[in-house]
PyMOL Python script that loads the backbone (N, CA, C, O; Angstrom):
from pymol import cmd

cmd.read_pdbstr("""\
ATOM      1  N   MET A   1       5.919  17.987 -57.147  1.00  0.00           N
ATOM      2  CA  MET A   1       4.991  17.337 -55.718  1.00  0.00           C
ATOM      3  C   MET A   1       4.135  17.076 -55.957  1.00  0.00           C
ATOM      4  O   MET A   1       3.298  17.883 -55.551  1.00  0.00           O
ATOM      5  N   PRO A   2       3.496  15.777 -56.802  1.00  0.00           N
ATOM      6  CA  PRO A   2       1.832  15.515 -57.233  1.00  0.00           C
ATOM      7  C   PRO A   2       1.228  15.486 -55.947  1.00  0.00           C
ATOM      8  O   PRO A   2       1.753  15.201 -54.871  1.00  0.00           O
ATOM      9  N   THR A   3      -0.111  15.864 -56.231  1.00  0.00           N
ATOM     10  CA  THR A   3      -0.979  15.294 -55.150  1.00  0.00           C
ATOM     11  C   THR A   3      -1.817  14.288 -55.591  1.00  0.00           C
ATOM     12  O   THR A   3      -2.321  14.200 -56.710  1.00  0.00           O
ATOM     13  N   ILE A   4      -1.942  13.527 -54.646  1.00  0.00           N
ATOM     14  CA  ILE A   4      -2.339  12.455 -54.624  1.00  0.00           C
ATOM     15  C   ILE A   4      -3.641  12.058 -54.088  1.00  0.00           C
ATOM     16  O   ILE A   4      -4.352  11.151 -54.520  1.00  0.00           O
ATOM     17  N   SER A   5      -3.944  13.056 -52.819  1.00  0.00           N
ATOM     18  CA  SER A   5      -5.423  13.240 -52.591  1.00  0.00           C
ATOM     19  C   SER A   5      -5.617  14.845 -51.689  1.00  0.00           C
ATOM     20  O   SER A   5      -4.859  15.751 -51.346  1.00  0.00           O
ATOM     21  N   MET A   6      -7.298  14.501 -51.553  1.00  0.00           N
ATOM     22  CA  MET A   6      -7.333  15.895 -50.676  1.00  0.00           C
ATOM     23  C   MET A   6      -8.712  15.409 -50.305  1.00  0.00           C
ATOM     24  O   MET A   6      -9.569  14.945 -51.058  1.00  0.00           O
ATOM     25  N   PHE A   7      -8.772  15.629 -48.817  1.00  0.00           N
ATOM     26  CA  PHE A   7      -9.963  15.575 -48.091  1.00  0.00           C
ATOM     27  C   PHE A   7     -10.135  16.329 -46.840  1.00  0.00           C
ATOM     28  O   PHE A   7      -9.339  16.271 -45.903  1.00  0.00           O
ATOM     29  N   TYR A   8     -11.360  17.139 -46.864  1.00  0.00           N
ATOM     30  CA  TYR A   8     -11.504  17.950 -45.406  1.00  0.00           C
ATOM     31  C   TYR A   8     -10.269  18.891 -45.014  1.00  0.00           C
ATOM     32  O   TYR A   8      -9.547  19.047 -44.029  1.00  0.00           O
ATOM     33  N   GLY A   9     -10.417  19.504 -46.457  1.00  0.00           N
ATOM     34  CA  GLY A   9      -9.271  20.872 -46.212  1.00  0.00           C
ATOM     35  C   GLY A   9      -7.847  20.308 -46.742  1.00  0.00           C
ATOM     36  O   GLY A   9      -7.102  20.963 -47.471  1.00  0.00           O
ATOM     37  N   ILE A  10      -7.546  18.865 -46.226  1.00  0.00           N
ATOM     38  CA  ILE A  10      -6.327  18.359 -46.119  1.00  0.00           C
ATOM     39  C   ILE A  10      -5.623  17.738 -47.578  1.00  0.00           C
ATOM     40  O   ILE A  10      -6.233  16.927 -48.274  1.00  0.00           O
ATOM     41  N   ILE A  11      -4.154  18.282 -47.950  1.00  0.00           N
ATOM     42  CA  ILE A  11      -3.867  18.182 -49.427  1.00  0.00           C
ATOM     43  C   ILE A  11      -2.655  17.199 -48.992  1.00  0.00           C
ATOM     44  O   ILE A  11      -1.857  17.519 -48.111  1.00  0.00           O
ATOM     45  N   VAL A  12      -2.597  15.987 -49.688  1.00  0.00           N
ATOM     46  CA  VAL A  12      -1.679  15.242 -49.293  1.00  0.00           C
ATOM     47  C   VAL A  12      -1.056  15.024 -50.978  1.00  0.00           C
ATOM     48  O   VAL A  12      -1.622  14.735 -52.032  1.00  0.00           O
ATOM     49  N   TYR A  13       0.450  15.337 -50.600  1.00  0.00           N
ATOM     50  CA  TYR A  13       1.211  15.155 -51.963  1.00  0.00           C
ATOM     51  C   TYR A  13       2.454  14.204 -51.706  1.00  0.00           C
ATOM     52  O   TYR A  13       2.661  13.789 -50.566  1.00  0.00           O
ATOM     53  N   ILE A  14       3.521  13.758 -53.068  1.00  0.00           N
ATOM     54  CA  ILE A  14       4.921  13.180 -52.539  1.00  0.00           C
ATOM     55  C   ILE A  14       5.449  13.742 -53.149  1.00  0.00           C
ATOM     56  O   ILE A  14       4.737  14.448 -53.863  1.00  0.00           O
ATOM     57  N   PHE A  15       6.926  13.890 -53.363  1.00  0.00           N
ATOM     58  CA  PHE A  15       7.640  14.641 -53.743  1.00  0.00           C
ATOM     59  C   PHE A  15       8.784  13.442 -54.474  1.00  0.00           C
ATOM     60  O   PHE A  15       9.340  12.439 -54.025  1.00  0.00           O
ATOM     61  N   TYR A  16       8.791  14.169 -55.876  1.00  0.00           N
ATOM     62  CA  TYR A  16       9.879  12.676 -56.428  1.00  0.00           C
ATOM     63  C   TYR A  16      11.061  12.976 -55.729  1.00  0.00           C
ATOM     64  O   TYR A  16      11.571  13.997 -55.269  1.00  0.00           O
ATOM     65  N   GLU A  17      11.538  10.961 -55.824  1.00  0.00           N
ATOM     66  CA  GLU A  17      13.030  11.310 -55.364  1.00  0.00           C
ATOM     67  C   GLU A  17      13.590  11.960 -54.145  1.00  0.00           C
ATOM     68  O   GLU A  17      14.644  12.565 -53.947  1.00  0.00           O
ATOM     69  N   ASP A  18      12.194  11.544 -53.103  1.00  0.00           N
ATOM     70  CA  ASP A  18      12.463  12.453 -52.030  1.00  0.00           C
ATOM     71  C   ASP A  18      12.765  11.273 -50.741  1.00  0.00           C
ATOM     72  O   ASP A  18      12.068  11.051 -49.751  1.00  0.00           O
ATOM     73  N   ASN A  19      14.230  10.545 -51.214  1.00  0.00           N
ATOM     74  CA  ASN A  19      14.288   9.175 -50.396  1.00  0.00           C
ATOM     75  C   ASN A  19      15.653   9.675 -49.119  1.00  0.00           C
ATOM     76  O   ASN A  19      16.031   8.854 -48.282  1.00  0.00           O
ATOM     77  N   VAL A  20      16.278  11.204 -49.189  1.00  0.00           N
ATOM     78  CA  VAL A  20      17.372  11.348 -48.870  1.00  0.00           C
ATOM     79  C   VAL A  20      17.239  11.999 -47.799  1.00  0.00           C
ATOM     80  O   VAL A  20      18.173  11.880 -47.006  1.00  0.00           O
ATOM     81  N   ARG A  21      16.223  12.780 -47.442  1.00  0.00           N
ATOM     82  CA  ARG A  21      16.401  13.713 -46.075  1.00  0.00           C
ATOM     83  C   ARG A  21      15.157  12.810 -44.806  1.00  0.00           C
ATOM     84  O   ARG A  21      15.028  13.340 -43.703  1.00  0.00           O
ATOM     85  N   HIS A  22      14.740  12.132 -44.968  1.00  0.00           N
ATOM     86  CA  HIS A  22      13.958  11.921 -44.160  1.00  0.00           C
ATOM     87  C   HIS A  22      13.910   9.778 -44.207  1.00  0.00           C
ATOM     88  O   HIS A  22      13.367   9.004 -43.419  1.00  0.00           O
ATOM     89  N   ASN A  23      14.629   9.530 -45.325  1.00  0.00           N
ATOM     90  CA  ASN A  23      15.071   8.469 -45.925  1.00  0.00           C
ATOM     91  C   ASN A  23      14.161   7.121 -45.282  1.00  0.00           C
ATOM     92  O   ASN A  23      14.779   6.083 -45.048  1.00  0.00           O
ATOM     93  N   ILE A  24      12.820   7.186 -45.040  1.00  0.00           N
ATOM     94  CA  ILE A  24      12.068   6.410 -45.196  1.00  0.00           C
ATOM     95  C   ILE A  24      10.634   6.670 -45.484  1.00  0.00           C
ATOM     96  O   ILE A  24      10.216   7.786 -45.173  1.00  0.00           O
ATOM     97  N   PRO A  25       9.687   5.694 -46.109  1.00  0.00           N
ATOM     98  CA  PRO A  25       8.782   6.287 -46.737  1.00  0.00           C
ATOM     99  C   PRO A  25       7.494   7.071 -46.238  1.00  0.00           C
ATOM    100  O   PRO A  25       6.809   6.728 -45.274  1.00  0.00           O
ATOM    101  N   HIS A  26       7.285   8.105 -46.995  1.00  0.00           N
ATOM    102  CA  HIS A  26       6.341   9.394 -46.209  1.00  0.00           C
ATOM    103  C   HIS A  26       5.948  10.264 -46.918  1.00  0.00           C
ATOM    104  O   HIS A  26       6.655  10.669 -47.840  1.00  0.00           O
ATOM    105  N   ILE A  27       4.623  10.815 -46.650  1.00  0.00           N
ATOM    106  CA  ILE A  27       3.749  11.666 -47.534  1.00  0.00           C
ATOM    107  C   ILE A  27       4.153  13.370 -46.990  1.00  0.00           C
ATOM    108  O   ILE A  27       4.858  13.649 -46.021  1.00  0.00           O
ATOM    109  N   HIS A  28       3.558  14.227 -47.813  1.00  0.00           N
ATOM    110  CA  HIS A  28       3.784  15.200 -47.404  1.00  0.00           C
ATOM    111  C   HIS A  28       2.319  15.606 -47.331  1.00  0.00           C
ATOM    112  O   HIS A  28       1.588  15.009 -48.121  1.00  0.00           O
ATOM    113  N   VAL A  29       1.521  16.871 -46.210  1.00  0.00           N
ATOM    114  CA  VAL A  29       0.746  16.681 -46.121  1.00  0.00           C
ATOM    115  C   VAL A  29       0.482  18.748 -46.084  1.00  0.00           C
ATOM    116  O   VAL A  29       1.369  19.601 -46.034  1.00  0.00           O
ATOM    117  N   ARG A  30      -0.868  18.927 -46.127  1.00  0.00           N
ATOM    118  CA  ARG A  30      -0.763  20.559 -45.958  1.00  0.00           C
ATOM    119  C   ARG A  30      -2.358  20.989 -45.622  1.00  0.00           C
ATOM    120  O   ARG A  30      -3.248  20.547 -46.348  1.00  0.00           O
ATOM    121  N   TYR A  31      -2.655  21.812 -44.565  1.00  0.00           N
ATOM    122  CA  TYR A  31      -3.657  21.919 -43.939  1.00  0.00           C
ATOM    123  C   TYR A  31      -3.754  23.536 -43.447  1.00  0.00           C
ATOM    124  O   TYR A  31      -3.631  23.851 -42.263  1.00  0.00           O
ATOM    125  N   GLN A  32      -3.969  24.416 -44.424  1.00  0.00           N
ATOM    126  CA  GLN A  32      -4.125  25.526 -44.487  1.00  0.00           C
ATOM    127  C   GLN A  32      -2.812  26.444 -44.067  1.00  0.00           C
ATOM    128  O   GLN A  32      -2.392  27.094 -45.024  1.00  0.00           O
ATOM    129  N   ASP A  33      -2.173  26.607 -42.992  1.00  0.00           N
ATOM    130  CA  ASP A  33      -1.089  27.256 -42.657  1.00  0.00           C
ATOM    131  C   ASP A  33       0.070  26.019 -42.311  1.00  0.00           C
ATOM    132  O   ASP A  33       1.276  26.222 -42.175  1.00  0.00           O
ATOM    133  N   ASN A  34      -0.459  25.007 -42.232  1.00  0.00           N
ATOM    134  CA  ASN A  34       0.250  23.956 -41.673  1.00  0.00           C
ATOM    135  C   ASN A  34       0.885  22.806 -42.586  1.00  0.00           C
ATOM    136  O   ASN A  34       0.111  22.078 -43.208  1.00  0.00           O
ATOM    137  N   LYS A  35       1.972  22.656 -42.666  1.00  0.00           N
ATOM    138  CA  LYS A  35       2.500  21.559 -43.357  1.00  0.00           C
ATOM    139  C   LYS A  35       3.216  20.505 -42.229  1.00  0.00           C
ATOM    140  O   LYS A  35       3.375  20.636 -41.016  1.00  0.00           O
ATOM    141  N   ALA A  36       3.496  19.654 -42.946  1.00  0.00           N
ATOM    142  CA  ALA A  36       4.262  18.126 -42.392  1.00  0.00           C
ATOM    143  C   ALA A  36       4.566  17.352 -43.288  1.00  0.00           C
ATOM    144  O   ALA A  36       4.248  17.503 -44.467  1.00  0.00           O
ATOM    145  N   ALA A  37       5.436  16.126 -42.681  1.00  0.00           N
ATOM    146  CA  ALA A  37       6.242  15.103 -43.596  1.00  0.00           C
ATOM    147  C   ALA A  37       5.552  14.130 -42.048  1.00  0.00           C
ATOM    148  O   ALA A  37       5.760  14.219 -40.838  1.00  0.00           O
ATOM    149  N   VAL A  38       4.733  13.298 -42.863  1.00  0.00           N
ATOM    150  CA  VAL A  38       4.125  12.195 -42.098  1.00  0.00           C
ATOM    151  C   VAL A  38       4.477  10.399 -42.550  1.00  0.00           C
ATOM    152  O   VAL A  38       4.033   9.807 -43.534  1.00  0.00           O
ATOM    153  N   SER A  39       5.147   9.997 -41.770  1.00  0.00           N
ATOM    154  CA  SER A  39       5.708   8.467 -41.906  1.00  0.00           C
ATOM    155  C   SER A  39       4.365   7.713 -42.355  1.00  0.00           C
ATOM    156  O   SER A  39       3.258   7.739 -41.817  1.00  0.00           O
ATOM    157  N   ILE A  40       4.815   7.006 -43.551  1.00  0.00           N
ATOM    158  CA  ILE A  40       4.061   6.484 -43.946  1.00  0.00           C
ATOM    159  C   ILE A  40       3.838   5.222 -43.145  1.00  0.00           C
ATOM    160  O   ILE A  40       2.666   5.091 -42.792  1.00  0.00           O
ATOM    161  N   LYS A  41       4.642   4.282 -42.775  1.00  0.00           N
ATOM    162  CA  LYS A  41       4.743   3.387 -41.637  1.00  0.00           C
ATOM    163  C   LYS A  41       4.023   3.240 -40.326  1.00  0.00           C
ATOM    164  O   LYS A  41       3.431   2.282 -39.830  1.00  0.00           O
ATOM    165  N   ASP A  42       4.257   4.551 -39.880  1.00  0.00           N
ATOM    166  CA  ASP A  42       3.345   4.608 -38.683  1.00  0.00           C
ATOM    167  C   ASP A  42       2.631   5.759 -38.550  1.00  0.00           C
ATOM    168  O   ASP A  42       2.118   6.014 -37.460  1.00  0.00           O
ATOM    169  N   GLY A  43       2.524   6.416 -39.374  1.00  0.00           N
ATOM    170  CA  GLY A  43       1.948   7.664 -39.063  1.00  0.00           C
ATOM    171  C   GLY A  43       2.143   8.798 -38.589  1.00  0.00           C
ATOM    172  O   GLY A  43       1.279   9.649 -38.801  1.00  0.00           O
ATOM    173  N   SER A  44       3.448   9.183 -37.731  1.00  0.00           N
ATOM    174  CA  SER A  44       4.138  10.300 -36.723  1.00  0.00           C
ATOM    175  C   SER A  44       4.913  10.799 -37.773  1.00  0.00           C
ATOM    176  O   SER A  44       5.577  10.282 -38.671  1.00  0.00           O
ATOM    177  N   VAL A  45       4.533  12.485 -37.258  1.00  0.00           N
ATOM    178  CA  VAL A  45       5.390  13.398 -38.104  1.00  0.00           C
ATOM    179  C   VAL A  45       6.909  13.558 -37.718  1.00  0.00           C
ATOM    180  O   VAL A  45       7.555  13.705 -36.680  1.00  0.00           O
ATOM    181  N   LEU A  46       7.181  13.447 -39.208  1.00  0.00           N
ATOM    182  CA  LEU A  46       8.912  13.721 -39.215  1.00  0.00           C
ATOM    183  C   LEU A  46       9.284  14.773 -39.291  1.00  0.00           C
ATOM    184  O   LEU A  46      10.385  14.915 -38.760  1.00  0.00           O
ATOM    185  N   ALA A  47       8.736  15.935 -39.871  1.00  0.00           N
ATOM    186  CA  ALA A  47       9.021  16.988 -39.783  1.00  0.00           C
ATOM    187  C   ALA A  47       8.148  17.835 -39.864  1.00  0.00           C
ATOM    188  O   ALA A  47       7.318  17.371 -40.646  1.00  0.00           O
ATOM    189  N   GLY A  48       7.728  19.111 -39.422  1.00  0.00           N
ATOM    190  CA  GLY A  48       7.098  20.141 -39.399  1.00  0.00           C
ATOM    191  C   GLY A  48       5.514  20.028 -38.217  1.00  0.00           C
ATOM    192  O   GLY A  48       5.322  19.046 -37.500  1.00  0.00           O
ATOM    193  N   LYS A  49       4.716  21.051 -38.261  1.00  0.00           N
ATOM    194  CA  LYS A  49       3.489  20.114 -37.691  1.00  0.00           C
ATOM    195  C   LYS A  49       2.366  20.488 -38.029  1.00  0.00           C
ATOM    196  O   LYS A  49       2.207  21.474 -38.749  1.00  0.00           O
ATOM    197  N   PHE A  50       1.060  19.520 -37.414  1.00  0.00           N
ATOM    198  CA  PHE A  50       0.277  19.711 -37.808  1.00  0.00           C
ATOM    199  C   PHE A  50      -0.988  20.070 -36.705  1.00  0.00           C
ATOM    200  O   PHE A  50      -0.761  20.190 -35.501  1.00  0.00           O
ATOM    201  N   PRO A  51      -2.271  20.214 -37.265  1.00  0.00           N
ATOM    202  CA  PRO A  51      -2.887  20.008 -36.385  1.00  0.00           C
ATOM    203  C   PRO A  51      -3.467  18.225 -35.701  1.00  0.00           C
ATOM    204  O   PRO A  51      -3.172  17.127 -36.173  1.00  0.00           O
ATOM    205  N   SER A  52      -4.091  18.446 -34.831  1.00  0.00           N
ATOM    206  CA  SER A  52      -4.434  17.129 -33.834  1.00  0.00           C
ATOM    207  C   SER A  52      -5.314  16.435 -34.630  1.00  0.00           C
ATOM    208  O   SER A  52      -5.115  15.280 -35.007  1.00  0.00           O
ATOM    209  N   LYS A  53      -6.636  17.342 -34.999  1.00  0.00           N
ATOM    210  CA  LYS A  53      -7.184  16.344 -35.199  1.00  0.00           C
ATOM    211  C   LYS A  53      -7.172  15.998 -36.769  1.00  0.00           C
ATOM    212  O   LYS A  53      -7.509  14.901 -37.217  1.00  0.00           O
ATOM    213  N   GLN A  54      -6.643  17.321 -37.705  1.00  0.00           N
ATOM    214  CA  GLN A  54      -6.303  16.818 -39.127  1.00  0.00           C
ATOM    215  C   GLN A  54      -5.582  15.580 -38.935  1.00  0.00           C
ATOM    216  O   GLN A  54      -6.030  14.621 -39.565  1.00  0.00           O
ATOM    217  N   LEU A  55      -4.466  15.363 -38.136  1.00  0.00           N
ATOM    218  CA  LEU A  55      -3.312  14.604 -38.241  1.00  0.00           C
ATOM    219  C   LEU A  55      -4.123  13.181 -38.205  1.00  0.00           C
ATOM    220  O   LEU A  55      -3.865  12.328 -39.054  1.00  0.00           O
ATOM    221  N   LYS A  56      -4.917  12.998 -37.396  1.00  0.00           N
ATOM    222  CA  LYS A  56      -5.822  12.066 -36.869  1.00  0.00           C
ATOM    223  C   LYS A  56      -6.508  11.260 -38.133  1.00  0.00           C
ATOM    224  O   LYS A  56      -6.698  10.051 -38.263  1.00  0.00           O
ATOM    225  N   LEU A  57      -6.750  12.132 -38.839  1.00  0.00           N
ATOM    226  CA  LEU A  57      -7.499  11.992 -40.212  1.00  0.00           C
ATOM    227  C   LEU A  57      -6.771  11.637 -40.853  1.00  0.00           C
ATOM    228  O   LEU A  57      -7.128  10.669 -41.524  1.00  0.00           O
ATOM    229  N   VAL A  58      -5.796  11.985 -41.004  1.00  0.00           N
ATOM    230  CA  VAL A  58      -4.267  11.432 -41.901  1.00  0.00           C
ATOM    231  C   VAL A  58      -3.840  10.120 -41.470  1.00  0.00           C
ATOM    232  O   VAL A  58      -3.872   9.234 -42.324  1.00  0.00           O
ATOM    233  N   GLN A  59      -3.447   9.830 -40.306  1.00  0.00           N
ATOM    234  CA  GLN A  59      -3.534   8.846 -39.861  1.00  0.00           C
ATOM    235  C   GLN A  59      -4.668   7.387 -40.331  1.00  0.00           C
ATOM    236  O   GLN A  59      -4.225   6.530 -41.095  1.00  0.00           O
ATOM    237  N   ALA A  60      -5.509   7.325 -40.003  1.00  0.00           N
ATOM    238  CA  ALA A  60      -6.628   6.983 -40.728  1.00  0.00           C
ATOM    239  C   ALA A  60      -6.546   6.694 -41.912  1.00  0.00           C
ATOM    240  O   ALA A  60      -6.433   5.532 -42.303  1.00  0.00           O
ATOM    241  N   TRP A  61      -6.598   7.917 -42.824  1.00  0.00           N
ATOM    242  CA  TRP A  61      -6.431   7.518 -44.181  1.00  0.00           C
ATOM    243  C   TRP A  61      -5.241   6.525 -44.562  1.00  0.00           C
ATOM    244  O   TRP A  61      -5.363   5.474 -45.191  1.00  0.00           O
ATOM    245  N   ILE A  62      -4.188   7.015 -44.103  1.00  0.00           N
ATOM    246  CA  ILE A  62      -2.831   5.915 -44.358  1.00  0.00           C
ATOM    247  C   ILE A  62      -2.948   4.410 -43.806  1.00  0.00           C
ATOM    248  O   ILE A  62      -2.101   3.571 -44.114  1.00  0.00           O
ATOM    249  N   GLU A  63      -3.964   4.132 -43.034  1.00  0.00           N
ATOM    250  CA  GLU A  63      -4.097   2.779 -42.329  1.00  0.00           C
ATOM    251  C   GLU A  63      -4.835   2.206 -43.304  1.00  0.00           C
ATOM    252  O   GLU A  63      -4.547   1.047 -43.603  1.00  0.00           O
ATOM    253  N   ILE A  64      -5.946   2.886 -44.014  1.00  0.00           N
ATOM    254  CA  ILE A  64      -6.483   2.726 -45.102  1.00  0.00           C
ATOM    255  C   ILE A  64      -6.014   2.275 -46.677  1.00  0.00           C
ATOM    256  O   ILE A  64      -6.546   1.389 -47.347  1.00  0.00           O
ATOM    257  N   HIS A  65      -5.096   2.965 -46.999  1.00  0.00           N
ATOM    258  CA  HIS A  65      -4.664   3.233 -47.791  1.00  0.00           C
ATOM    259  C   HIS A  65      -3.191   2.631 -47.947  1.00  0.00           C
ATOM    260  O   HIS A  65      -2.413   2.652 -48.900  1.00  0.00           O
ATOM    261  N   TYR A  66      -3.102   2.134 -46.772  1.00  0.00           N
ATOM    262  CA  TYR A  66      -1.057   2.002 -46.878  1.00  0.00           C
ATOM    263  C   TYR A  66      -0.531   0.940 -48.033  1.00  0.00           C
ATOM    264  O   TYR A  66       0.684   0.749 -48.083  1.00  0.00           O
ATOM    265  N   ASP A  67      -1.157   0.430 -48.710  1.00  0.00           N
ATOM    266  CA  ASP A  67      -0.494  -0.514 -49.515  1.00  0.00           C
ATOM    267  C   ASP A  67      -0.616   0.180 -50.725  1.00  0.00           C
ATOM    268  O   ASP A  67       0.252  -0.100 -51.551  1.00  0.00           O
ATOM    269  N   GLU A  68      -1.588   1.143 -51.113  1.00  0.00           N
ATOM    270  CA  GLU A  68      -1.196   2.057 -52.007  1.00  0.00           C
ATOM    271  C   GLU A  68      -0.360   3.085 -51.907  1.00  0.00           C
ATOM    272  O   GLU A  68       0.111   3.589 -52.927  1.00  0.00           O
ATOM    273  N   LEU A  69      -0.091   3.491 -50.818  1.00  0.00           N
ATOM    274  CA  LEU A  69       0.532   4.739 -50.285  1.00  0.00           C
ATOM    275  C   LEU A  69       2.246   4.154 -50.761  1.00  0.00           C
ATOM    276  O   LEU A  69       2.889   4.705 -51.654  1.00  0.00           O
ATOM    277  N   LEU A  70       2.667   3.177 -50.104  1.00  0.00           N
ATOM    278  CA  LEU A  70       3.941   2.118 -50.406  1.00  0.00           C
ATOM    279  C   LEU A  70       4.313   2.021 -51.945  1.00  0.00           C
ATOM    280  O   LEU A  70       5.487   2.020 -52.315  1.00  0.00           O
ATOM    281  N   ALA A  71       3.242   1.939 -52.815  1.00  0.00           N
ATOM    282  CA  ALA A  71       3.443   2.055 -54.152  1.00  0.00           C
ATOM    283  C   ALA A  71       3.544   2.830 -54.709  1.00  0.00           C
ATOM    284  O   ALA A  71       4.288   2.736 -55.685  1.00  0.00           O
ATOM    285  N   ASN A  72       2.913   3.978 -54.454  1.00  0.00           N
ATOM    286  CA  ASN A  72       3.362   5.594 -54.811  1.00  0.00           C
ATOM    287  C   ASN A  72       4.494   5.700 -54.648  1.00  0.00           C
ATOM    288  O   ASN A  72       5.261   6.089 -55.528  1.00  0.00           O
ATOM    289  N   TRP A  73       4.863   5.349 -53.397  1.00  0.00           N
ATOM    290  CA  TRP A  73       6.609   6.076 -52.681  1.00  0.00           C
ATOM    291  C   TRP A  73       7.147   5.430 -53.565  1.00  0.00           C
ATOM    292  O   TRP A  73       7.844   6.260 -54.149  1.00  0.00           O
ATOM    293  N   GLU A  74       7.308   4.214 -54.175  1.00  0.00           N
ATOM    294  CA  GLU A  74       8.576   3.516 -54.692  1.00  0.00           C
ATOM    295  C   GLU A  74       8.339   3.980 -56.356  1.00  0.00           C
ATOM    296  O   GLU A  74       9.209   3.910 -57.224  1.00  0.00           O
ATOM    297  N   LEU A  75       7.099   4.407 -56.526  1.00  0.00           N
ATOM    298  CA  LEU A  75       7.111   5.354 -57.605  1.00  0.00           C
ATOM    299  C   LEU A  75       7.925   6.261 -57.939  1.00  0.00           C
ATOM    300  O   LEU A  75       8.915   6.179 -58.665  1.00  0.00           O
ATOM    301  N   ALA A  76       7.299   7.535 -57.148  1.00  0.00           N
ATOM    302  CA  ALA A  76       7.758   8.386 -56.641  1.00  0.00           C
ATOM    303  C   ALA A  76       9.489   8.590 -56.912  1.00  0.00           C
ATOM    304  O   ALA A  76      10.090   9.301 -57.718  1.00  0.00           O
ATOM    305  N   ILE A  77       9.860   7.856 -56.105  1.00  0.00           N
ATOM    306  CA  ILE A  77      11.636   7.649 -55.552  1.00  0.00           C
ATOM    307  C   ILE A  77      12.073   7.281 -56.820  1.00  0.00           C
ATOM    308  O   ILE A  77      13.266   7.502 -57.028  1.00  0.00           O
ATOM    309  N   SER A  78      11.395   6.750 -57.779  1.00  0.00           N
ATOM    310  CA  SER A  78      12.410   6.158 -59.091  1.00  0.00           C
ATOM    311  C   SER A  78      11.888   7.463 -60.002  1.00  0.00           C
ATOM    312  O   SER A  78      12.140   7.552 -61.204  1.00  0.00           O
ATOM    313  N   GLY A  79      11.161   8.413 -59.288  1.00  0.00           N
ATOM    314  CA  GLY A  79      11.023   9.316 -60.566  1.00  0.00           C
ATOM    315  C   GLY A  79       9.729   9.291 -61.698  1.00  0.00           C
ATOM    316  O   GLY A  79       9.635   9.851 -62.790  1.00  0.00           O
ATOM    317  N   GLU A  80       8.903   8.518 -61.062  1.00  0.00           N
ATOM    318  CA  GLU A  80       7.596   7.844 -62.126  1.00  0.00           C
ATOM    319  C   GLU A  80       6.746   8.799 -61.112  1.00  0.00           C
ATOM    320  O   GLU A  80       6.983   9.029 -59.926  1.00  0.00           O
ATOM    321  N   LYS A  81       5.861   9.204 -61.796  1.00  0.00           N
ATOM    322  CA  LYS A  81       4.236   9.757 -61.294  1.00  0.00           C
ATOM    323  C   LYS A  81       3.545   9.004 -60.480  1.00  0.00           C
ATOM    324  O   LYS A  81       3.439   7.842 -60.874  1.00  0.00           O
ATOM    325  N   PRO A  82       3.005   9.261 -59.426  1.00  0.00           N
ATOM    326  CA  PRO A  82       2.488   8.003 -58.608  1.00  0.00           C
ATOM    327  C   PRO A  82       0.792   8.610 -58.926  1.00  0.00           C
ATOM    328  O   PRO A  82       0.177   9.675 -58.986  1.00  0.00           O
ATOM    329  N   PHE A  83       0.616   7.457 -59.039  1.00  0.00           N
ATOM    330  CA  PHE A  83      -1.504   7.589 -58.817  1.00  0.00           C
ATOM    331  C   PHE A  83      -2.303   8.136 -57.583  1.00  0.00           C
ATOM    332  O   PHE A  83      -2.002   8.041 -56.394  1.00  0.00           O
ATOM    333  N   ARG A  84      -3.278   8.668 -58.097  1.00  0.00           N
ATOM    334  CA  ARG A  84      -4.292   9.217 -56.800  1.00  0.00           C
ATOM    335  C   ARG A  84      -4.889   8.259 -56.120  1.00  0.00           C
ATOM    336  O   ARG A  84      -5.146   7.216 -56.721  1.00  0.00           O
ATOM    337  N   ILE A  85      -5.199   8.378 -54.890  1.00  0.00           N
ATOM    338  CA  ILE A  85      -5.894   8.010 -54.171  1.00  0.00           C
ATOM    339  C   ILE A  85      -6.866   8.200 -53.590  1.00  0.00           C
ATOM    340  O   ILE A  85      -7.008   9.421 -53.521  1.00  0.00           O
ATOM    341  N   ALA A  86      -7.940   7.521 -52.936  1.00  0.00           N
ATOM    342  CA  ALA A  86      -9.196   7.910 -53.263  1.00  0.00           C
ATOM    343  C   ALA A  86      -9.315   8.484 -51.413  1.00  0.00           C
ATOM    344  O   ALA A  86      -8.983   7.870 -50.398  1.00  0.00           O
ATOM    345  N   PRO A  87      -9.838   9.688 -51.547  1.00  0.00           N
ATOM    346  CA  PRO A  87      -9.989  10.506 -50.559  1.00  0.00           C
ATOM    347  C   PRO A  87     -10.581   9.738 -49.206  1.00  0.00           C
ATOM    348  O   PRO A  87     -11.268   8.730 -49.374  1.00  0.00           O
ATOM    349  N   LEU A  88     -10.406  10.049 -48.352  1.00  0.00           N
ATOM    350  CA  LEU A  88     -10.852   9.604 -46.753  1.00  0.00           C
ATOM    351  C   LEU A  88     -12.454  10.010 -47.220  1.00  0.00           C
ATOM    352  O   LEU A  88     -12.664  10.920 -48.022  1.00  0.00           O
ATOM    353  N   GLN A  89     -13.474   9.257 -46.643  1.00  0.00           N
ATOM    354  CA  GLN A  89     -14.950   9.690 -46.738  1.00  0.00           C
ATOM    355  C   GLN A  89     -15.417   9.464 -45.194  1.00  0.00           C
ATOM    356  O   GLN A  89     -16.575   9.709 -44.858  1.00  0.00           O
TER     357      GLN A  89
END
""", "prot")
cmd.dss("prot")
cmd.show_as("cartoon", "prot")
cmd.util.cbc("prot")
cmd.orient("prot")
């Protein structure tokens, strides 16, 4: 599970070949003891739980880096290493 970005204590990562369980493009996020799978398409939480304030930061970051995230998704489900994406600043 490569880490693709980190900002404000939030770690963002993508699992390799992870298109079976949720079956839509998504990322995984971690903040303190909270973990969630978040849709790249609309920023909704697919599994887990995440604090509202940090989820809004993740959703803003997804909107800014939407095309890069979809490209990373394609790499990851093909078993290839995704690239790093700039953090939210």
